[in-house]
N, CA and C atoms as a LAMMPS dump frame, in Angstrom:
ITEM: TIMESTEP
0
ITEM: NUMBER OF ATOMS
492
ITEM: BOX BOUNDS ff ff ff
-5.0000000000000000e+02 5.0000000000000000e+02
-5.0000000000000000e+02 5.0000000000000000e+02
-5.0000000000000000e+02 5.0000000000000000e+02
ITEM: ATOMS id mol type element x y z
1 1 1 N -37.725 104.419 -9.851
2 1 2 C -37.479 103.099 -9.313
3 1 3 C -36.305 103.167 -8.356
4 2 1 N -36.298 102.247 -7.394
5 2 2 C -35.188 102.17 -6.455
6 2 3 C -34.998 100.72 -6.067
7 3 1 N -33.794 100.448 -5.539
8 3 2 C -33.52 99.08 -5.115
9 3 3 C -34.06 98.873 -3.705
10 4 1 N -33.714 97.772 -3.097
11 4 2 C -34.264 97.405 -1.788
12 4 3 C -33.87 98.401 -0.699
13 5 1 N -32.696 99.032 -0.798
14 5 2 C -32.256 99.976 0.228
15 5 3 C -32.828 101.365 0.005
16 6 1 N -33.527 101.61 -1.118
17 6 2 C -34.105 102.923 -1.391
18 6 3 C -33.229 103.814 -2.238
19 7 1 N -32.081 103.317 -2.703
20 7 2 C -31.203 104.123 -3.553
21 7 3 C -31.744 104.114 -4.978
22 8 1 N -31.609 105.205 -5.7
23 8 2 C -32.132 105.246 -7.069
24 8 3 C -31.349 104.317 -7.994
25 9 1 N -32.061 103.732 -8.931
26 9 2 C -31.448 102.861 -9.925
27 9 3 C -30.766 103.734 -10.968
28 10 1 N -29.674 103.257 -11.586
29 10 2 C -28.844 104.048 -12.492
30 10 3 C -29.576 104.555 -13.732
31 11 1 N -30.513 103.811 -14.303
32 11 2 C -31.137 104.236 -15.557
33 11 3 C -32.303 105.204 -15.354
34 12 1 N -32.54 105.637 -14.135
35 12 2 C -33.619 106.568 -13.847
36 12 3 C -33.14 108 -14.106
37 13 1 N -33.89 108.796 -14.907
38 13 2 C -33.46 110.172 -15.144
39 13 3 C -33.552 111.001 -13.867
40 14 1 N -32.583 111.868 -13.679
41 14 2 C -32.539 112.715 -12.507
42 14 3 C -33.011 114.095 -12.923
43 15 1 N -34.111 114.559 -12.381
44 15 2 C -34.715 115.82 -12.799
45 15 3 C -33.941 117.025 -12.299
46 16 1 N -33.262 116.906 -11.152
47 16 2 C -32.583 118.062 -10.584
48 16 3 C -31.402 118.494 -11.434
49 17 1 N -30.657 117.582 -12.011
50 17 2 C -29.461 117.949 -12.758
51 17 3 C -29.758 118.263 -14.207
52 18 1 N -30.944 117.956 -14.696
53 18 2 C -31.293 118.239 -16.077
54 18 3 C -30.854 117.142 -17.028
55 19 1 N -30.159 116.127 -16.532
56 19 2 C -29.715 115.025 -17.369
57 19 3 C -30.881 114.107 -17.662
58 20 1 N -30.957 113.616 -18.857
59 20 2 C -31.975 112.654 -19.214
60 20 3 C -33.328 113.257 -19.539
61 21 1 N -33.456 114.59 -19.552
62 21 2 C -34.734 115.207 -19.851
63 21 3 C -34.957 115.363 -21.353
64 22 1 N -33.902 115.364 -22.156
65 22 2 C -34.021 115.501 -23.599
66 22 3 C -34.321 114.143 -24.211
67 23 1 N -35.362 114.092 -25.026
68 23 2 C -35.755 112.853 -25.682
69 23 3 C -35.648 113.07 -27.184
70 24 1 N -34.842 112.247 -27.848
71 24 2 C -34.701 112.369 -29.294
72 24 3 C -35.971 111.881 -29.973
73 25 1 N -36.471 112.656 -30.893
74 25 2 C -37.653 112.291 -31.655
75 25 3 C -37.291 112.308 -33.133
76 26 1 N -37.306 111.157 -33.79
77 26 2 C -36.954 111.15 -35.208
78 26 3 C -37.916 111.977 -36.057
79 27 1 N -39.148 112.106 -35.622
80 27 2 C -40.116 112.9 -36.376
81 27 3 C -39.743 114.383 -36.307
82 28 1 N -39.449 114.871 -35.116
83 28 2 C -39.075 116.276 -34.96
84 28 3 C -37.745 116.55 -35.652
85 29 1 N -36.775 115.656 -35.501
86 29 2 C -35.464 115.863 -36.119
87 29 3 C -35.571 115.917 -37.643
88 30 1 N -36.346 115.021 -38.229
89 30 2 C -36.518 115.005 -39.678
90 30 3 C -37.27 116.242 -40.152
91 31 1 N -38.3 116.628 -39.434
92 31 2 C -39.067 117.815 -39.803
93 31 3 C -38.192 119.062 -39.773
94 32 1 N -37.381 119.202 -38.737
95 32 2 C -36.505 120.364 -38.632
96 32 3 C -35.466 120.347 -39.751
97 33 1 N -34.92 119.176 -40.08
98 33 2 C -33.97 119.093 -41.188
99 33 3 C -34.591 119.548 -42.498
100 34 1 N -35.856 119.22 -42.705
101 34 2 C -36.518 119.552 -43.969
102 34 3 C -36.899 121.034 -44.022
103 35 1 N -37.464 121.579 -42.938
104 35 2 C -37.992 122.94 -43.016
105 35 3 C -36.979 124.035 -42.697
106 36 1 N -35.818 123.697 -42.136
107 36 2 C -34.833 124.706 -41.771
108 36 3 C -34.402 125.577 -42.958
109 37 1 N -34.055 125.019 -44.116
110 37 2 C -33.665 125.903 -45.225
111 37 3 C -34.797 126.826 -45.677
112 38 1 N -36.031 126.348 -45.608
113 38 2 C -37.16 127.169 -46.023
114 38 3 C -37.415 128.307 -45.04
115 39 1 N -37.292 128.03 -43.746
116 39 2 C -37.49 129.07 -42.732
117 39 3 C -36.383 130.111 -42.847
118 40 1 N -35.151 129.671 -43.055
119 40 2 C -34.027 130.592 -43.215
120 40 3 C -34.236 131.479 -44.449
121 41 1 N -34.659 130.875 -45.551
122 41 2 C -34.915 131.632 -46.779
123 41 3 C -36.064 132.618 -46.583
124 42 1 N -37.11 132.215 -45.889
125 42 2 C -38.216 133.125 -45.6
126 42 3 C -37.733 134.313 -44.774
127 43 1 N -36.879 134.051 -43.785
128 43 2 C -36.343 135.137 -42.968
129 43 3 C -35.55 136.136 -43.798
130 44 1 N -34.711 135.635 -44.696
131 44 2 C -33.956 136.536 -45.57
132 44 3 C -34.882 137.304 -46.509
133 45 1 N -35.909 136.625 -47.022
134 45 2 C -36.88 137.282 -47.894
135 45 3 C -37.573 138.426 -47.166
136 46 1 N -38.003 138.187 -45.943
137 46 2 C -38.685 139.227 -45.166
138 46 3 C -37.727 140.378 -44.876
139 47 1 N -36.453 140.068 -44.606
140 47 2 C -35.468 141.122 -44.359
141 47 3 C -35.285 142.011 -45.578
142 48 1 N -35.107 141.406 -46.733
143 48 2 C -34.791 142.17 -47.934
144 48 3 C -35.995 142.896 -48.522
145 49 1 N -37.19 142.461 -48.224
146 49 2 C -38.362 143.111 -48.787
147 49 3 C -39.017 144.086 -47.824
148 50 1 N -38.341 144.435 -46.778
149 50 2 C -38.894 145.387 -45.823
150 50 3 C -38.996 146.793 -46.37
151 51 1 N -38.193 147.111 -47.393
152 51 2 C -38.245 148.447 -47.983
153 51 3 C -39.426 148.603 -48.927
154 52 1 N -39.874 147.531 -49.536
155 52 2 C -40.926 147.605 -50.548
156 52 3 C -42.27 147.07 -50.1
157 53 1 N -42.301 146.193 -49.137
158 53 2 C -43.55 145.579 -48.704
159 53 3 C -43.488 145.366 -47.194
160 54 1 N -44.472 144.651 -46.677
161 54 2 C -44.474 144.417 -45.235
162 54 3 C -43.304 143.51 -44.864
163 55 1 N -42.794 143.718 -43.707
164 55 2 C -41.638 142.959 -43.239
165 55 3 C -40.535 143.922 -42.861
166 56 1 N -39.351 143.42 -42.742
167 56 2 C -38.225 144.268 -42.403
168 56 3 C -37.186 143.505 -41.62
169 57 1 N -36.21 144.246 -41.151
170 57 2 C -35.086 143.638 -40.46
171 57 3 C -35.459 142.966 -39.163
172 58 1 N -36.338 143.58 -38.388
173 58 2 C -36.701 142.985 -37.109
174 58 3 C -37.441 141.669 -37.314
175 59 1 N -38.471 141.701 -38.158
176 59 2 C -39.271 140.498 -38.378
177 59 3 C -38.423 139.395 -39.012
178 60 1 N -37.623 139.749 -40.013
179 60 2 C -36.769 138.754 -40.663
180 60 3 C -35.705 138.217 -39.728
181 61 1 N -35.164 139.084 -38.86
182 61 2 C -34.167 138.639 -37.901
183 61 3 C -34.724 137.653 -36.901
184 62 1 N -35.954 137.869 -36.484
185 62 2 C -36.597 136.927 -35.558
186 62 3 C -36.817 135.584 -36.251
187 63 1 N -37.231 135.617 -37.516
188 63 2 C -37.45 134.362 -38.25
189 63 3 C -36.136 133.616 -38.421
190 64 1 N -35.065 134.322 -38.776
191 64 2 C -33.754 133.672 -38.922
192 64 3 C -33.271 133.149 -37.57
193 65 1 N -33.501 133.894 -36.503
194 65 2 C -33.106 133.439 -35.169
195 65 3 C -33.846 132.185 -34.73
196 66 1 N -35.076 132.007 -35.19
197 66 2 C -35.822 130.813 -34.809
198 66 3 C -35.248 129.548 -35.438
199 67 1 N -34.438 129.695 -36.472
200 67 2 C -33.777 128.511 -37.045
201 67 3 C -32.902 127.853 -35.984
202 68 1 N -32.158 128.646 -35.247
203 68 2 C -31.309 128.095 -34.186
204 68 3 C -32.164 127.501 -33.075
205 69 1 N -33.283 128.138 -32.765
206 69 2 C -34.185 127.592 -31.746
207 69 3 C -34.734 126.236 -32.169
208 70 1 N -35.121 126.116 -33.441
209 70 2 C -35.626 124.829 -33.931
210 70 3 C -34.555 123.755 -33.847
211 71 1 N -33.329 124.108 -34.213
212 71 2 C -32.24 123.138 -34.121
213 71 3 C -32.003 122.72 -32.673
214 72 1 N -32.078 123.677 -31.753
215 72 2 C -31.892 123.361 -30.34
216 72 3 C -32.971 122.454 -29.793
217 73 1 N -34.203 122.689 -30.211
218 73 2 C -35.298 121.85 -29.743
219 73 3 C -35.206 120.455 -30.335
220 74 1 N -34.806 120.363 -31.603
221 74 2 C -34.773 119.062 -32.275
222 74 3 C -33.559 118.222 -31.889
223 75 1 N -32.4 118.842 -31.785
224 75 2 C -31.171 118.067 -31.594
225 75 3 C -30.546 118.235 -30.222
226 76 1 N -31.165 119 -29.359
227 76 2 C -30.638 119.208 -28.016
228 76 3 C -29.927 120.548 -27.927
229 77 1 N -30.141 121.223 -26.821
230 77 2 C -29.589 122.567 -26.666
231 77 3 C -28.076 122.536 -26.554
232 78 1 N -27.54 121.6 -25.785
233 78 2 C -26.089 121.527 -25.63
234 78 3 C -25.405 121.187 -26.95
235 79 1 N -25.976 120.266 -27.711
236 79 2 C -25.411 119.908 -29.012
237 79 3 C -25.431 121.106 -29.941
238 80 1 N -26.532 121.835 -29.954
239 80 2 C -26.631 123.015 -30.811
240 80 3 C -25.684 124.103 -30.353
241 81 1 N -25.557 124.296 -29.04
242 81 2 C -24.628 125.301 -28.519
243 81 3 C -23.192 124.95 -28.896
244 82 1 N -22.841 123.661 -28.83
245 82 2 C -21.497 123.25 -29.233
246 82 3 C -21.28 123.446 -30.728
247 83 1 N -22.311 123.185 -31.533
248 83 2 C -22.194 123.3 -32.986
249 83 3 C -22.141 124.762 -33.426
250 84 1 N -23.022 125.577 -32.876
251 84 2 C -23.084 126.986 -33.261
252 84 3 C -21.91 127.749 -32.669
253 85 1 N -21.545 127.441 -31.465
254 85 2 C -20.445 128.135 -30.814
255 85 3 C -20.934 129.368 -30.075
256 86 1 N -20.232 129.744 -29.027
257 86 2 C -20.68 130.881 -28.229
258 86 3 C -20.437 132.232 -28.897
259 87 1 N -19.584 132.278 -29.887
260 87 2 C -19.225 133.561 -30.488
261 87 3 C -20.144 133.978 -31.63
262 88 1 N -20.993 133.09 -32.127
263 88 2 C -21.827 133.426 -33.273
264 88 3 C -22.797 134.558 -32.957
265 89 1 N -23.458 134.492 -31.836
266 89 2 C -24.427 135.539 -31.486
267 89 3 C -23.743 136.892 -31.349
268 90 1 N -22.59 136.912 -30.7
269 90 2 C -21.85 138.158 -30.532
270 90 3 C -21.359 138.673 -31.886
271 91 1 N -20.909 137.773 -32.75
272 91 2 C -20.439 138.175 -34.071
273 91 3 C -21.573 138.74 -34.917
274 92 1 N -22.759 138.135 -34.849
275 92 2 C -23.899 138.644 -35.614
276 92 3 C -24.291 140.04 -35.149
277 93 1 N -24.365 140.236 -33.849
278 93 2 C -24.729 141.552 -33.321
279 93 3 C -23.651 142.578 -33.692
280 94 1 N -22.402 142.224 -33.501
281 94 2 C -21.31 143.147 -33.831
282 94 3 C -21.26 143.501 -35.311
283 95 1 N -21.437 142.508 -36.172
284 95 2 C -21.428 142.747 -37.617
285 95 3 C -22.608 143.614 -38.037
286 96 1 N -23.772 143.37 -37.456
287 96 2 C -24.946 144.177 -37.776
288 96 3 C -24.789 145.627 -37.354
289 97 1 N -24.283 145.849 -36.152
290 97 2 C -24.068 147.215 -35.67
291 97 3 C -23.004 147.906 -36.509
292 98 1 N -21.933 147.198 -36.839
293 98 2 C -20.874 147.767 -37.661
294 98 3 C -21.385 148.148 -39.05
295 99 1 N -22.174 147.28 -39.667
296 99 2 C -22.728 147.583 -40.988
297 99 3 C -23.65 148.794 -40.925
298 100 1 N -24.489 148.874 -39.906
299 100 2 C -25.392 150.014 -39.756
300 100 3 C -24.597 151.306 -39.608
301 101 1 N -23.577 151.279 -38.765
302 101 2 C -22.769 152.484 -38.561
303 101 3 C -21.999 152.872 -39.814
304 102 1 N -21.466 151.9 -40.539
305 102 2 C -20.733 152.219 -41.764
306 102 3 C -21.641 152.839 -42.824
307 103 1 N -22.853 152.323 -42.944
308 103 2 C -23.796 152.9 -43.909
309 103 3 C -24.173 154.32 -43.501
310 104 1 N -24.451 154.511 -42.223
311 104 2 C -24.848 155.833 -41.748
312 104 3 C -23.723 156.835 -41.758
313 105 1 N -22.558 156.431 -41.275
314 105 2 C -21.43 157.355 -41.221
315 105 3 C -20.784 157.556 -42.589
316 106 1 N -20.989 156.606 -43.51
317 106 2 C -20.476 156.786 -44.87
318 106 3 C -21.124 157.975 -45.543
319 107 1 N -22.415 158.161 -45.314
320 107 2 C -23.086 159.328 -45.897
321 107 3 C -22.627 160.621 -45.234
322 108 1 N -22.294 160.578 -43.958
323 108 2 C -21.759 161.76 -43.279
324 108 3 C -20.389 162.098 -43.849
325 109 1 N -19.57 161.085 -44.111
326 109 2 C -18.235 161.316 -44.675
327 109 3 C -18.31 161.901 -46.083
328 110 1 N -19.384 161.622 -46.791
329 110 2 C -19.552 162.162 -48.146
330 110 3 C -20.244 163.526 -48.15
331 111 1 N -20.497 164.098 -46.979
332 111 2 C -21.048 165.441 -46.89
333 111 3 C -22.539 165.505 -46.648
334 112 1 N -23.191 164.401 -46.415
335 112 2 C -24.636 164.395 -46.165
336 112 3 C -24.94 164.188 -44.698
337 113 1 N -26.212 163.971 -44.432
338 113 2 C -26.649 163.655 -43.078
339 113 3 C -26.514 162.158 -42.827
340 114 1 N -26.692 161.772 -41.555
341 114 2 C -26.641 160.362 -41.19
342 114 3 C -27.748 159.617 -41.92
343 115 1 N -27.407 158.544 -42.62
344 115 2 C -28.322 157.724 -43.413
345 115 3 C -28.996 158.503 -44.553
346 116 1 N -28.318 159.496 -45.094
347 116 2 C -28.805 160.192 -46.287
348 116 3 C -28.211 159.48 -47.506
349 117 1 N -29.015 158.608 -48.078
350 117 2 C -28.516 157.687 -49.094
351 117 3 C -28.198 158.356 -50.423
352 118 1 N -28.817 159.484 -50.734
353 118 2 C -28.629 160.12 -52.029
354 118 3 C -27.195 160.576 -52.269
355 119 1 N -26.439 160.842 -51.202
356 119 2 C -25.07 161.329 -51.378
357 119 3 C -24.119 160.251 -51.904
358 120 1 N -24.559 158.993 -51.895
359 120 2 C -23.704 157.93 -52.421
360 120 3 C -23.571 157.999 -53.94
361 121 1 N -24.532 158.614 -54.607
362 121 2 C -24.432 158.823 -56.035
363 121 3 C -24.628 157.584 -56.898
364 122 1 N -25.336 156.596 -56.409
365 122 2 C -25.622 155.409 -57.219
366 122 3 C -27.118 155.38 -57.53
367 123 1 N -27.462 154.655 -58.554
368 123 2 C -28.845 154.541 -58.985
369 123 3 C -29.65 153.795 -57.925
370 124 1 N -30.768 154.323 -57.52
371 124 2 C -31.635 153.768 -56.467
372 124 3 C -30.884 153.613 -55.137
373 125 1 N -30.111 154.612 -54.788
374 125 2 C -29.317 154.555 -53.559
375 125 3 C -30.187 154.393 -52.322
376 126 1 N -31.348 155.046 -52.319
377 126 2 C -32.241 154.944 -51.158
378 126 3 C -32.741 153.522 -50.98
379 127 1 N -33.14 152.897 -52.084
380 127 2 C -33.647 151.523 -52.002
381 127 3 C -32.563 150.573 -51.497
382 128 1 N -31.381 150.652 -52.075
383 128 2 C -30.306 149.754 -51.666
384 128 3 C -29.828 150.063 -50.24
385 129 1 N -29.808 151.329 -49.893
386 129 2 C -29.402 151.705 -48.544
387 129 3 C -30.362 151.179 -47.494
388 130 1 N -31.66 151.304 -47.773
389 130 2 C -32.651 150.789 -46.822
390 130 3 C -32.54 149.272 -46.703
391 131 1 N -32.327 148.588 -47.822
392 131 2 C -32.2 147.129 -47.766
393 131 3 C -30.966 146.705 -46.974
394 132 1 N -29.858 147.429 -47.126
395 132 2 C -28.667 147.099 -46.339
396 132 3 C -28.875 147.378 -44.853
397 133 1 N -29.578 148.466 -44.55
398 133 2 C -29.874 148.767 -43.144
399 133 3 C -30.798 147.697 -42.565
400 134 1 N -31.79 147.269 -43.341
401 134 2 C -32.689 146.197 -42.876
402 134 3 C -31.907 144.906 -42.637
403 135 1 N -30.957 144.599 -43.502
404 135 2 C -30.119 143.416 -43.3
405 135 3 C -29.291 143.545 -42.029
406 136 1 N -28.739 144.733 -41.793
407 136 2 C -27.958 144.957 -40.568
408 136 3 C -28.822 144.784 -39.328
409 137 1 N -30.033 145.322 -39.372
410 137 2 C -30.952 145.167 -38.242
411 137 3 C -31.303 143.694 -38.055
412 138 1 N -31.509 142.984 -39.152
413 138 2 C -31.803 141.548 -39.071
414 138 3 C -30.673 140.761 -38.441
415 139 1 N -29.42 141.127 -38.752
416 139 2 C -28.276 140.455 -38.128
417 139 3 C -28.267 140.683 -36.621
418 140 1 N -28.521 141.914 -36.216
419 140 2 C -28.539 142.23 -34.786
420 140 3 C -29.641 141.447 -34.077
421 141 1 N -30.828 141.46 -34.638
422 141 2 C -31.96 140.792 -33.988
423 141 3 C -31.76 139.278 -33.941
424 142 1 N -31.278 138.682 -35.033
425 142 2 C -31.066 137.228 -35.014
426 142 3 C -29.972 136.847 -34.022
427 143 1 N -28.947 137.664 -33.894
428 143 2 C -27.915 137.399 -32.888
429 143 3 C -28.446 137.498 -31.474
430 144 1 N -29.304 138.474 -31.224
431 144 2 C -29.875 138.63 -29.887
432 144 3 C -30.831 137.491 -29.567
433 145 1 N -31.659 137.099 -30.541
434 145 2 C -32.593 135.982 -30.307
435 145 3 C -31.812 134.703 -30.009
436 146 1 N -30.758 134.451 -30.776
437 146 2 C -29.932 133.259 -30.557
438 146 3 C -29.26 133.304 -29.189
439 147 1 N -28.675 134.44 -28.852
440 147 2 C -28.008 134.568 -27.563
441 147 3 C -28.962 134.425 -26.391
442 148 1 N -30.132 135.059 -26.497
443 148 2 C -31.11 134.939 -25.421
444 148 3 C -31.597 133.505 -25.252
445 149 1 N -31.75 132.803 -26.365
446 149 2 C -32.172 131.4 -26.283
447 149 3 C -31.164 130.586 -25.482
448 150 1 N -29.881 130.758 -25.767
449 150 2 C -28.864 129.984 -25.051
450 150 3 C -28.753 130.41 -23.592
451 151 1 N -28.915 131.695 -23.317
452 151 2 C -28.842 132.172 -21.934
453 151 3 C -30.029 131.645 -21.13
454 152 1 N -31.224 131.728 -21.698
455 152 2 C -32.411 131.24 -20.991
456 152 3 C -32.346 129.725 -20.825
457 153 1 N -31.847 129.021 -21.848
458 153 2 C -31.756 127.567 -21.762
459 153 3 C -30.742 127.125 -20.714
460 154 1 N -29.728 127.945 -20.451
461 154 2 C -28.723 127.598 -19.451
462 154 3 C -29.323 127.627 -18.043
463 155 1 N -30.361 128.429 -17.858
464 155 2 C -31.009 128.495 -16.551
465 155 3 C -30.326 129.494 -15.658
466 156 1 N -30.923 129.661 -14.502
467 156 2 C -30.419 130.596 -13.517
468 156 3 C -29.608 129.814 -12.496
469 157 1 N -28.384 130.233 -12.291
470 157 2 C -27.539 129.592 -11.291
471 157 3 C -27.791 130.189 -9.921
472 158 1 N -27.447 129.467 -8.887
473 158 2 C -27.592 129.964 -7.523
474 158 3 C -26.358 130.778 -7.179
475 159 1 N -26.47 132.102 -7.317
476 159 2 C -25.337 132.969 -7.035
477 159 3 C -25.361 133.496 -5.598
478 160 1 N -26.369 133.135 -4.86
479 160 2 C -26.446 133.571 -3.477
480 160 3 C -27.156 134.892 -3.294
481 161 1 N -27.632 135.501 -4.377
482 161 2 C -28.305 136.786 -4.235
483 161 3 C -29.787 136.55 -3.936
484 162 1 N -30.453 137.621 -3.54
485 162 2 C -31.876 137.526 -3.211
486 162 3 C -32.768 137.729 -4.421
487 163 1 N -32.189 138.066 -5.561
488 163 2 C -32.99 138.259 -6.766
489 163 3 C -33.443 136.931 -7.296
490 164 1 N -34.725 136.807 -7.588
491 164 2 C -35.227 135.542 -8.09
492 164 3 C -35.916 135.725 -9.414
């Protein structure tokens, strides 16, 4: 809509700036509030059962990462980015890589090979070691999925380069 001179009216959403494109839906918001704990729990379940059954760190990490995507879609990307914070994705990736390296290098420090779980000397060391490695991989993947979501949602800025 526009007034008599052709200027846009104030309540009209402007598509170029991205303002006004998000529409709150009470149905989507309520659904996401209800299913978020279940999706998060499923992701952890898939992560921890990767050693014994189908699943694993990658699949579970993607499921856990989709929790943030659901929150962003339901409550707005900027609101979710402000709530989650920019450091969460980096912290998840860093913590996952650190845990993986500590598990692997811990066995080297005890005189074994990298990720040789038997040198830890605990009952079912292989099972617990694989589950911890799967958890570390899940942390890395969920951090990357979350970070990529926020980067893609931010869009591409005009930096003046020819790459499109």
